[in-house]
C-alpha positions, 0 to 999 in steps of 0.5 A: 499499499502506498499513502500519498500526502503532501501540503495543499497545492503540492501536486497530488491531483496531478500525480493521481491523474498520472496513476489512474489514466497514463501509467499502465504498469500497475492496477491500484485502488485509489482511495481519496480523502479530500478536505472541504465543504464541496468535493472537487477532486472527484471532477479534477481526477479524470474518471472515464469508466462505468460504475461498478458499485456505489463507491467503486469505479473501475478505470480503463488501465484497470485501476480502481478509484473510491472516496472514503465516505465513512471510516477508513479501516472499513474501507480497507476491510471492504477492499480485502473482501473484494480482492478475495472475491475476484477483484484484481489489484497490485496495490492500494493508494491512499490519498490524504487531504493536504492538511493531514498528517499521515500518522493516523493512517499508519495507526489505522493498520495497527488496529486490525489484524485482518487488514494487517495481514491483507496489506503492508505499507510499501511507501509513504509518499510526501509531495513537496512544492519546490517553489513554496516549501521553504516559506511554509516550513519557516511558517511552521517553525515553533508553532504547534497549530501549523506543524502539518507540512513538517509532520508529513516529511518527517513521516515519509519514507520518500519525498517527491520534490515537485515543480523543480522546473520552476526554481533555480539549483540553489533553491532546490538544494536549500529545500532538499537540505531542510527536508533532511533536517526533518527526516535524514533517512528519506529518499528525495526524487526531483520531479516535474508535473509529479511525473515519476516511474511507478517502479520508483514508488511502488514495490520498493519497501521503502517504509520502515516504521521502526526507522521513522519512529527512531527519527521521531525518538518514539517506539511503536508502543508510544506511537500507537498509544500517545501520538497526536496528529499534527493538524494545521488548525488555522486552516478553513475552507469555503465551498460554493456549488451552483448552476449557470454558466460563468462569464470568463472575463468576470471570473478572471477579474474576481480571481485576480482580486484574491491572488494577484497581490502577494500579501493577499495571495498568501492566505489562499493556500489552494483554490480549486474548481471546475467551472461551466463557461458560457459558449464553451462545451468543455469544463474549465479546470482551475488550480491555484496555489498562492499567486500561481495559477493553472487553468485550462479547458479539459474534457467535454461536459457529458451530453444532457448532464447537469453543468454544475459549478464547483469551487473550493477556497482553502487557506487562512481566513476563509471563514471570515471571507465567506460572504465575499467569496460566495457573492463574488463567484456568484456575481460572475454568472452570465445574465441574458444579453441586452443587445442582439446581433444587428443592434446598434450600440456605443462601444467603449474605445478608450480610457476617457469617460467619453470614449465610446464609438457607434457600432453594430453588434456582429457576434455574441460571446466571442472569445469569452467576451459579450460582444464583438462590435464593428465600429462606423469606421470599420474596425472591430472591438470587443465588449468584454462584459454586458454593462454600460462601462463597456457597451451602451445603447446607441444615441448620437454623439450630440446626445451622448455628450449631453448625457456626460455633461449632465452626469458631471453636474450631478457629481 
């Protein structure tokens, strides 16, 4: 069995997609245990197969995916029973939330003799984000409420140092030094996009509980009886799920208001979302780690399926921002457009308040913009959003100047 952990945004979902979809060497049961009010990972982790049972999905490459709906021990017992009934598996991968200490999962194995007979812990793998690791570990120094990232490294047998392509060699060396200070016997594998050959992770018998506990100055009896999981109690999350196609320009403006400045972005450990963008037939997948954004269109929405938006914000101070985040994302729902193709309008063409030119709407929702407009001089411009800041009902220039003058008097 593999246990996969790593702080929020380190790359666990990317690794899971590789395990579940691209590698063909191993048939693994993947047990997901995600954090948050709204489930997003089940959409982010691509699943292209039919349901075998209520919580069990068999994928094209033979891997199995399920979500913990109750107790982990019961889930493992159920998988043990299914293997005896004929389910072919090479092993199990348990993916933990980014805010979880892996030690309690190891403790779970010590609680049930049948589970211990059916499975063994082959490797405890921790994803570490090379770009943000030093800041995260510095933040946790001496703070018992923020010890999760340190605990994940301390309890691992393999560290995947991810995103090494985004930093220089000096930063990589500094991160590796800090990792070794927390766990001198851990194996460190550098990687990009969480890509590592499965033979380096699976079937290696890398995890040795005795050796790990020696690093923590504990024995197995103390560990089983007294170890207290290190959870970052300062983390909270806000999830929003709703229907209604999203105006991409408004959403990007809202997202930038959250993470474009470093001081604000440091509170947003992770933003994950699957969104329905107006005029697009593919899911828009968003994954943010602080200021770093990864967003793209992925698979097509299933024909006839409800296109539900799901987004979750994870970090510090999220509960205090609940109204801001909920109302902010809901305000991005596209409303019915006021103007039809062929209608004459005034389109904004410059920075000045009166920089509007007459034109004709020639297309709706063009390249994520509400309108494409051909001006009277033949040039074409976009109206990114359907409001008077960008597009107005047509009036003559004389009337437009009168309206501007009247508005100035009111101020």
